C-alpha positions as CSV (number, residue, x, y, z in Angstrom):
1,M,198.1,137.4,83.2
2,V,198.6,140.0,80.7
3,A,197.6,138.8,77.1
4,G,198.2,142.1,75.4
5,M,200.3,145.1,75.4
6,A,199.7,148.7,76.0
7,F,199.2,151.9,73.5
8,T,199.9,155.2,74.6
9,S,199.7,158.8,72.8
10,A,200.3,162.4,73.9
11,S,201.1,165.0,70.9
12,D,201.0,168.7,70.7
13,K,198.1,168.8,68.7
14,P,194.9,171.2,69.3
15,E,193.0,169.9,72.2
16,S,190.0,170.0,70.5
17,V,188.8,166.6,69.4
18,G,186.9,165.9,66.3
19,R,183.5,164.5,67.5
20,Q,180.9,162.8,65.0
21,D,178.2,164.6,64.1
22,V,175.3,161.8,65.0
23,A,172.7,164.5,65.1
24,G,173.4,165.4,61.5
25,L,172.3,161.8,60.9
26,G,168.5,162.7,61.1
27,P,166.2,165.3,61.2
28,A,166.5,168.3,64.0
29,W,164.5,167.6,66.8
30,E,163.8,170.2,69.5
31,P,161.8,169.5,73.1
32,G,158.2,169.8,73.0
33,E,158.2,168.9,68.9
34,R,155.3,166.4,68.0
35,A,154.9,164.6,64.8
36,G,151.4,166.2,63.9
37,V,148.1,164.7,62.7
38,S,146.3,164.2,59.6
39,L,143.0,166.4,59.3
40,R,141.4,163.2,59.0
41,T,141.8,162.0,62.2
42,L,140.6,165.5,63.8
43,V,137.8,165.4,61.7
44,M,136.8,161.3,62.8
45,V,137.7,162.5,66.7
46,R,135.0,165.0,66.1
47,W,132.4,162.9,64.5
48,L,132.9,160.4,67.6
49,L,132.6,163.7,70.0
50,A,129.5,164.5,68.1
51,G,127.8,161.1,68.4
52,A,128.8,160.5,72.0
53,E,127.0,164.1,72.9
54,A,123.6,162.9,70.8
55,T,123.6,159.8,72.5
56,A,124.0,161.4,75.8
57,V,121.2,164.0,75.3
58,V,119.0,161.4,74.2
59,A,119.6,159.0,77.1
60,V,119.1,161.5,79.4
61,G,116.2,163.5,77.8
62,M,114.3,160.4,76.4
63,G,115.6,157.6,78.6
64,L,115.5,159.3,81.9
65,G,112.8,162.0,81.0
66,F,115.0,164.8,82.5
67,S,114.3,168.4,81.2
68,V,117.1,169.0,78.8
69,P,117.2,172.1,76.5
70,Y,117.1,170.0,73.2
71,A,117.3,172.9,71.1
72,W,120.5,174.4,72.5
73,C,122.3,170.9,72.8
74,L,121.1,170.1,69.1
75,L,122.4,173.2,67.9
76,L,125.8,172.7,69.3
77,I,126.2,169.3,68.2
78,A,125.2,170.3,65.0
79,M,127.9,173.0,64.5
80,S,130.5,170.0,64.9
81,G,128.7,168.1,62.2
82,L,128.2,171.3,59.8
83,L,132.2,171.7,60.5
84,N,133.2,168.1,59.6
85,A,131.1,168.4,56.3
86,F,132.8,171.5,55.4
87,F,136.2,169.9,55.7
88,A,135.2,166.8,53.8
89,L,133.8,168.6,50.7
90,A,136.6,171.6,50.9
91,G,139.4,169.1,50.2
92,P,141.3,165.7,51.0
93,L,141.3,164.9,54.5
94,Q,144.4,163.0,54.2
95,R,146.9,165.8,54.1
96,Q,148.7,166.5,57.5
97,A,147.3,169.5,59.2
98,G,149.7,172.1,60.5
99,P,150.4,172.8,64.3
100,K,148.4,175.9,64.3
101,E,145.6,174.5,62.0
102,A,145.2,171.6,64.8
103,S,144.9,173.9,67.3
104,L,142.1,175.7,66.0
105,H,140.5,172.2,65.4
106,I,140.8,171.4,68.9
107,G,140.0,174.7,70.4
108,F,136.7,174.6,68.9
109,D,136.4,171.1,70.2
110,I,137.3,172.8,73.8
111,L,134.5,175.8,73.1
112,Q,131.8,173.3,71.8
113,I,132.2,170.9,74.6
114,S,132.1,174.1,77.3
115,A,129.0,175.4,75.9
116,L,127.1,172.1,75.9
117,L,128.1,171.6,79.1
118,F,127.0,175.2,80.1
119,V,123.9,174.6,79.1
120,T,123.5,171.0,80.8
121,G,124.9,172.0,84.3
122,G,128.3,172.9,83.9
123,A,130.6,171.3,86.3
124,L,128.0,169.3,88.0
125,N,127.2,167.6,84.7
126,P,128.4,164.2,85.2
127,F,129.8,164.0,81.4
128,A,131.8,167.1,82.0
129,E,135.0,164.7,81.9
130,V,134.8,164.9,78.1
131,M,136.4,168.2,78.4
132,I,139.8,166.2,79.2
133,A,139.9,164.3,76.1
134,P,140.7,167.3,73.6
135,A,143.3,168.6,76.2
136,A,144.9,165.1,76.2
137,L,144.7,165.4,72.2
138,A,146.5,168.4,72.5
139,A,149.1,167.7,75.0
140,A,150.0,164.7,72.6
141,I,150.2,165.9,69.2
142,L,151.1,170.1,69.2
143,P,154.2,171.7,70.1
144,R,154.5,172.8,73.9
145,R,153.4,176.4,73.9
146,L,150.4,175.7,72.0
147,A,149.4,172.7,74.1
148,V,149.7,174.9,77.0
149,I,147.5,177.3,75.4
150,L,144.8,174.9,74.9
151,C,145.0,173.5,78.1
152,G,144.7,177.0,79.8
153,V,141.4,177.8,77.5
154,A,140.1,174.3,79.0
155,L,140.9,175.4,82.4
156,A,139.3,178.6,82.2
157,A,136.0,177.2,80.7
158,I,135.9,174.4,83.8
159,A,136.4,177.6,86.0
160,V,133.6,179.4,84.4
161,L,131.3,176.2,84.2
162,T,131.7,175.7,88.3
163,V,130.2,179.0,89.2
164,W,127.9,180.0,86.5
165,S,125.9,177.7,84.0
166,M,122.3,176.7,83.3
167,P,120.6,174.5,85.8
168,L,121.5,170.6,85.4
169,P,118.8,168.6,83.4
170,W,116.5,166.8,86.2
171,W,113.1,165.7,87.0
172,P,110.8,168.3,85.9
173,E,108.7,167.8,89.3
174,Q,111.7,168.1,91.5
175,H,114.0,170.7,92.4
176,L,117.9,170.0,92.3
177,D,120.0,172.7,94.2
178,Q,123.7,171.5,95.0
179,P,125.7,173.7,97.2
180,L,128.4,176.0,95.8
181,I,131.2,174.3,97.5
182,Y,130.0,171.0,95.9
183,R,130.1,172.7,92.5
184,V,133.3,174.1,93.7
185,G,134.7,170.4,94.3
186,S,133.6,169.3,91.0
187,G,135.4,172.0,89.4
188,I,138.5,171.4,91.0
189,G,138.1,167.0,90.6
190,L,137.4,168.0,86.8
191,A,140.4,170.7,86.2
192,A,143.0,168.2,88.4
193,G,141.8,165.3,86.0
194,L,142.5,167.4,83.4
195,V,146.0,168.5,84.1
196,L,147.0,165.1,84.7
197,A,145.8,163.4,81.6
198,A,147.3,166.0,79.9
199,G,150.7,165.8,81.5
200,Y,150.7,162.2,81.1
201,A,149.9,162.4,77.2
202,G,152.5,165.1,76.7
203,Q,155.2,163.2,78.6
204,A,154.3,159.7,77.0
205,A,154.1,161.7,73.6
206,A,157.7,163.4,74.0
207,E,159.3,160.3,75.3
208,S,158.2,158.2,72.3
209,A,159.2,160.6,69.9
210,R,162.6,161.3,71.4
211,M,162.8,157.4,71.5
212,E,161.6,156.8,68.0
213,L,164.1,159.6,66.5
214,A,166.9,157.9,68.5
215,L,166.4,154.4,67.2
216,N,166.1,155.5,63.4
217,I,169.6,157.4,63.7
218,T,170.8,154.3,65.5
219,R,169.6,152.4,62.2
220,Q,171.2,154.8,60.3
221,V,174.5,154.7,62.0
222,L,174.7,150.9,61.9
223,A,173.7,151.1,58.0
224,R,176.5,153.5,57.4
225,E,179.0,151.3,59.5
226,Q,177.8,148.4,57.7
227,R,178.2,150.4,53.9
228,L,181.7,150.9,55.4
229,S,182.5,147.5,56.1
230,A,181.2,146.7,52.5
231,L,183.1,149.1,50.7
232,G,186.6,147.6,52.3
233,G,185.5,144.2,50.8
234,L,184.8,145.6,47.4
235,A,188.3,147.5,47.5
236,A,190.2,144.2,48.5
237,A,188.1,142.6,45.7
238,A,189.1,145.5,43.1
239,A,192.7,145.4,44.0
240,H,192.8,141.7,43.5
241,E,191.0,141.8,40.0
242,L,193.3,145.1,38.9
243,G,196.6,143.3,40.0
244,T,197.0,140.9,37.0
245,P,196.4,143.8,34.2
246,L,198.6,146.4,35.9
247,A,201.3,144.0,36.1
248,T,200.5,143.3,32.2
249,I,200.7,146.6,31.6
250,A,203.9,147.2,33.5
251,V,206.0,144.7,31.3
252,V,204.5,146.4,28.2
253,A,205.6,149.7,29.4
254,R,209.0,148.2,30.4
255,E,209.5,146.6,27.1
256,L,208.3,150.0,25.0
257,A,210.8,152.0,27.2
258,R,213.8,149.9,26.6
259,E,213.1,149.7,22.5
260,A,212.0,153.0,21.8
261,K,214.7,154.9,20.0
262,D,212.9,158.2,20.3
263,G,213.7,160.4,23.6
264,A,210.2,161.5,23.8
265,V,208.6,158.1,23.4
266,R,211.1,156.6,26.1
267,E,210.0,159.2,28.4
268,D,206.4,158.7,27.7
269,A,207.0,154.8,28.6
270,E,208.8,155.4,31.7
271,L,205.9,157.7,32.8
272,L,203.5,155.0,32.0
273,V,205.8,152.6,34.3
274,S,205.7,154.9,37.3
275,Q,202.3,155.6,37.2
276,T,201.2,151.9,36.9
277,E,203.9,151.2,39.9
278,R,202.0,153.8,42.0
279,C,198.8,152.3,41.4
280,R,199.8,149.2,42.4
281,E,201.0,150.8,45.6
282,I,197.6,152.5,46.5
283,L,196.2,149.0,45.8
284,R,198.4,147.5,48.1
285,R,197.7,149.8,50.7
286,L,193.9,149.1,50.2
287,T,194.5,145.7,50.8
288,E,196.8,146.2,54.1
289,T,193.4,145.8,56.1
290,P,190.7,144.6,54.2
291,D,187.4,144.3,55.8
292,T,185.6,141.4,53.7
293,D,183.3,138.7,54.8
294,D,186.1,135.5,54.4
295,M,186.6,133.6,57.7
296,V,190.1,135.5,57.7
297,H,189.1,138.9,57.8
298,A,185.9,138.5,59.2
299,R,187.5,137.8,62.8
300,M,189.9,139.6,65.0
301,G,192.0,139.4,68.0
302,L,191.0,141.1,71.2
303,L,194.0,143.2,71.0
304,Q,193.4,144.2,67.4
305,L,190.1,145.0,68.6
306,V,190.9,147.3,71.1
307,H,193.8,148.8,69.3
308,E,191.2,149.5,66.4
309,V,189.0,151.5,69.1
310,I,191.5,153.5,70.2
311,E,193.6,154.4,67.0
312,P,191.3,157.4,66.1
313,H,192.0,158.9,69.3
314,L,195.9,158.2,69.7
315,D,197.0,162.0,68.4
316,T,195.3,163.5,71.1
317,P,196.9,165.5,74.4
318,I,195.2,162.6,75.9
319,R,197.2,159.6,76.9
320,V,195.2,156.8,75.7
321,E,196.2,153.2,76.9
322,A,194.6,149.8,76.0
323,V,195.6,146.6,77.7
324,V,194.0,142.9,77.5
325,T,194.4,140.7,80.1
326,G,193.2,136.8,80.7
327,A,192.3,134.2,83.4
328,P,195.0,131.7,83.9
329,G,194.4,128.8,82.1
330,S,192.2,130.2,79.1
331,H,193.0,131.3,75.9
332,A,192.3,134.5,74.2
333,P,189.5,134.7,71.9
334,D,189.2,135.7,68.4
335,I,185.9,138.2,67.8
336,R,183.6,138.3,65.2
337,R,184.3,141.4,63.2
338,L,180.8,143.4,63.9
339,P,180.2,147.1,62.6
340,E,177.9,147.5,65.7
341,L,180.7,146.7,68.5
342,L,183.6,148.8,66.5
343,H,181.7,152.0,66.1
344,A,179.7,151.8,69.9
345,M,183.3,151.4,71.7
346,T,185.1,153.9,69.5
347,S,182.3,156.6,70.2
348,L,182.3,155.8,74.0
349,V,186.5,156.3,74.1
350,E,185.8,159.3,72.3
351,N,183.5,160.5,75.0
352,A,185.9,159.6,77.6
353,V,188.8,161.4,75.8
354,D,186.7,164.4,75.5
355,F,186.2,164.3,79.6
356,A,189.2,162.8,80.5
357,R,191.9,165.1,82.3
358,S,194.6,163.2,81.2
359,E,194.3,159.3,80.9
360,V,191.8,157.2,79.3
361,L,192.3,153.5,79.6
362,V,190.6,150.9,77.8
363,S,190.7,147.3,79.0
364,A,189.8,143.8,77.7
365,R,189.3,140.9,80.1
366,F,188.4,137.4,79.2
367,D,187.8,133.9,80.8
368,N,186.4,131.0,79.4
369,A,183.0,132.2,80.0
370,S,182.6,135.9,79.1
371,V,184.6,139.0,77.5
372,V,184.0,142.0,79.1
373,I,185.6,145.7,77.4
374,E,186.0,148.6,79.9
375,V,186.5,152.1,79.2
376,R,187.4,154.6,82.0
377,D,188.7,158.2,82.2
378,D,190.0,160.2,85.0
379,G,187.8,163.1,84.5
380,K,184.9,164.4,87.0
381,G,182.5,161.3,86.2
382,F,179.0,161.2,85.4
383,S,176.9,163.5,87.6
384,P,174.5,161.4,90.4
385,E,171.4,162.9,88.8
386,I,172.0,161.8,85.5
387,L,174.0,158.6,86.0
388,L,170.5,156.3,86.6
389,R,169.1,157.7,83.1
390,L,172.2,157.2,81.0
391,G,171.6,155.2,78.0
392,Q,168.0,156.8,77.1
393,P,168.1,159.4,74.1
394,Y,168.3,163.3,75.4
395,V,170.0,162.9,78.7
396,T,173.0,165.3,79.1
397,S,175.8,163.0,79.5
398,R,178.1,165.0,82.0
399,P,177.5,168.3,83.8
400,G,178.1,170.7,81.2
401,G,180.2,171.4,78.3
402,E,183.0,173.7,80.3
403,D,184.4,170.1,81.3
404,S,184.5,169.0,77.5
405,R,187.9,169.6,75.4
406,S,185.4,170.2,72.8
407,G,182.7,172.0,74.5
408,H,180.2,169.6,73.5
409,I,177.1,169.4,75.6
410,G,175.4,166.2,74.8
411,M,171.9,165.1,75.1
412,G,172.7,161.3,75.8
413,L,171.9,160.0,72.0
414,G,175.7,159.0,71.5
415,F,175.6,156.8,74.5
416,F,172.0,155.6,73.5
417,I,173.2,154.5,70.2
418,A,176.4,152.8,71.7
419,K,174.2,151.3,74.2
420,T,171.5,149.9,71.8
421,L,174.6,149.0,69.3
422,L,176.0,146.8,71.8
423,E,173.0,145.1,73.3
424,R,172.5,144.0,69.9
425,T,175.5,142.3,69.7
426,G,174.3,140.3,73.1
427,A,176.1,142.9,75.7
428,H,175.4,144.0,79.0
429,V,176.3,147.5,79.3
430,D,176.9,149.6,82.5
431,F,177.6,152.9,83.4
432,R,178.9,153.9,87.0
433,N,181.7,156.1,88.4
434,S,185.1,154.7,89.8
435,P,185.5,155.2,93.4
436,A,189.0,156.8,92.6
437,G,187.2,159.4,90.3
438,G,186.4,159.2,86.4
439,A,183.7,157.5,84.7
440,V,183.5,153.9,83.6
441,V,181.4,152.3,81.0
442,S,181.7,148.3,80.6
443,A,180.2,146.0,78.6
444,R,180.2,142.1,78.9
445,W,179.3,139.3,76.5
446,P,179.1,135.8,76.8
447,R,181.9,134.4,75.4
448,A,179.8,132.7,72.5
449,A,178.2,135.7,71.5
450,V,181.3,137.8,70.0
451,E,183.9,135.0,69.5
452,A,184.3,134.4,66.2
453,P,184.3,130.3,65.0
454,D,187.4,128.3,64.7
455,P,188.3,128.8,60.7
456,V,189.5,124.8,60.7
457,A,186.3,123.6,62.0
458,A,184.5,125.7,59.8
459,L,186.4,124.7,56.8
460,N,185.8,121.2,57.8
461,R,181.9,121.7,57.7
462,L,182.0,123.1,54.4
463,D,184.0,120.2,53.1
464,D,181.6,117.7,54.8
465,R,178.4,119.8,53.2
466,A,180.2,119.9,49.6
467,G,180.7,115.8,50.1
468,A,177.5,115.6,51.0
469,T,175.7,117.1,48.5
470,S,178.4,115.7,45.8
């Protein structure tokens, strides 16, 4: 059955559709950007590396009795310790190391490890995998260009260590001679491990940075919506409080105008009356759609909800319709006024209007168990390679800006924010393409998750609680 009505609009206004500058809510982010690392972390990692190297040298030389070039090994390890001591004495370690400074630190570690491996067998050294650690760290904390350069340096060092190095430490009375093919295989395996580890670390760090930024912006969007909601309540309260003094001022001004004998005084009194009426009219408009926390204004009908969602987009060249339908035998629910829900659905309608050819349909359906709101447009729909990734931050929402009225080429942040906000209200969000063409975004709630409580029952509970406390 049809429980509502349709709202449509088509005007001659320009085709450009105003879009919310979501990115303006947070810091700019570019692919490959990293959050950085403190100097203390770099120094601590180098101390750990130096400790592990010293332990390995002592264990191999003294524990196993291998012929180890102690002088070279201890000199190279001491260089790391001296560098750390220099930075510890030069200034505070809590400061953030810039990308170039961090690159120099990690570059030094790669060269130091390479030199230590050179004097202890090169790629044949079982500890050669240590080379992977600084490369993975570079991929995780540095911009992509610098990380690639450092990984290239590490790979070049591996190539040198594969074909040229001092002998592998071994028992002095025995001769160890490994064929070249074994050395090459060890080098290739080491290089493959480095590339994979760096790739995994870089991808995980990039995804973490994107997700953190997107969640921060989502929280800012929600906080802004809640501030606007609270502002509506303050406006209604102010209008209520100012009504009485304005009425008193109006009465006194009329008395002054009636009793004034001087024409100038009468004109001033009449001006005061007119301005008072103007103030009362402004306050009346403020209270037309108040958004307070009382039981009346904290709820809205499903029809009112879809109307508020499409209202910002009625003055566009696109025909925007909203329809509410319900299952037989079920009554239309009143929905709790949730800033998350209103912002998310308005954003989804905005995106649909931006990519639609001629029409956008917002349909709400309900039964005794659930409430579904669906946004459907008649555009080209989502591209197949993007459809499965929608709802993640920084995924382009449509095949290109040329299909968008505003020329907007999204990175998926708007979809991520909308999906996150809707899921916060208990919704299951689904993105798909319609068989008839166009994109479809639907949100389904268990009815109890969004339905406002019965005001009569709530008042009865308050009365019962008040009686119990008295």
